[in-house]
C-alpha positions, 0 to 999 in steps of 0.5 A, a space after each residue: 192849151 184849151 182855145 179862147 171862148 171866142 175861138 171855141 164858140 166859132 168852131 163849135 157853132 160850125 160843127 153843130 150846124 154840119 151835124 144838122 145839115 143833111 149828111 151831118 159830119 160824116 158826109 164825104 160830099 158836100 151839100 149842093 143843089 144838084 140832083 144828088 144832093 135833092 135825093 140825099 136830102 129827101 132821104 136824110 130829112 125824112 129819117 130825121 123826121 121819122 117818116 122812114 123808119 128802120 127797114 124801109 126799102 128804098 128800090 132803085 127804080 122807085 127813086 129813079 121815078 120819083 126824082 127823074 134820076 138815072 140809076 147811076 145817080 141814085 146808086 151814088 146817092 145810095 153809096 153816100 147814105 151807106 157811108 153815112 150809116 143812114 142805109 144798108 146795102 145788101 147785095 142782090 136785095 136792095 138798100 133799106 133804111 139802116 137797122 142798127 142792132 141792140 148790140 151796135 147800138 149799145 157799142 155806140 153808146 158805150 164808146 161815146 160814155 168813155 169818150 165824154 168821160 175823159 172830155 168832161 174831166 179835161 173841160 172841167 180842168 180847163 174851163 175859165 170863168 168866160 167858158 162857164 158863162 159861154 156854156 150858160 148862154 148856151 143852156 139859155 138858148 137851149 131853154 128858149 128853143 125847147 119852149 118855142 117848140 123849135 126842134 131842128 134848133 133844139 137838136 142843133 143846140 144840144 149837139 152843140 153842147 156836147 161839142 162845146 165841151 169837146 172844144 174846151 177839153 183842149 184835145 182836137 183828137 178827142 173832139 173829132 172822135 166826138 163829132 162822129 159819135 155824136 152824129 151816129 147817136 143822133 141818127 139812132 135816136 132819130 130812127 128809134 126814139 119815140 115821138 115827144 122825147 127830147 134827145 137831150 134834157 136841158 136840165 141835165 145839161 144845166 146840172 153838168 155845168 153847175 158842177 164844172 162851175 165849182 171844179 167838181 170834175 167828178 160830179 160832172 163826169 158822173 152827171 154826163 154819164 148818167 145823162 148819156 145812159 138815159 138818152 140810150 134808155 129812150 131809144 126803143 128798137 121796136 118800130 112798126 113797118 110803114 104802110 105808106 108809098 115811098 112818095 108819101 114817106 119822102 114828103 113828095 106825095 
């Protein structure tokens, strides 16, 4: 059974905030003010801001010097970052910022499209008038964030739209899987999408909700599929190598 609008709002806002925080929904260690968390946040935010590009080396000794940390602490952070697919750990060659391959990127987006097709169909069937009104309030907040150029809020709200659809599906298993898919896709977009592109187009969200309001599940599913395909097309897997020092790339210079 689908949850009430109030319950959906509360649950999804918490999930969207989690995706917007360093570590996203996948982090196995809670965020804090300790040294490990500071190093994690510095790397995560530099990736999300496209200062650290795919393939950038993260030498342990450089991180130790920059943060005044021990090698044991840095290695724990790198393990967390690897768990969250932000870095790749290469045996005997050190850590680098993750470089999702074209095939991996295709597979992740393919899985997300299939998952959201089921979710949108169920959400359309379950949505009540109050749920549609709540989605339209979400779209209004998206629009306002977009026009004040508040990228962090815009990204959080765009992710929240998809998570709210999952909550309306009434299936917590699908919802849990979508949280992971949205987190993985958000990282790929942050790594590879050219500057100036929106991670999610506001108008496309509006058209999906319009179909839902009419009870047109097939139309909503088709629009969501097109929306996610466009998001994937915006991803460019070719990025130039960084020329600045690690301190500059981490915003510490």
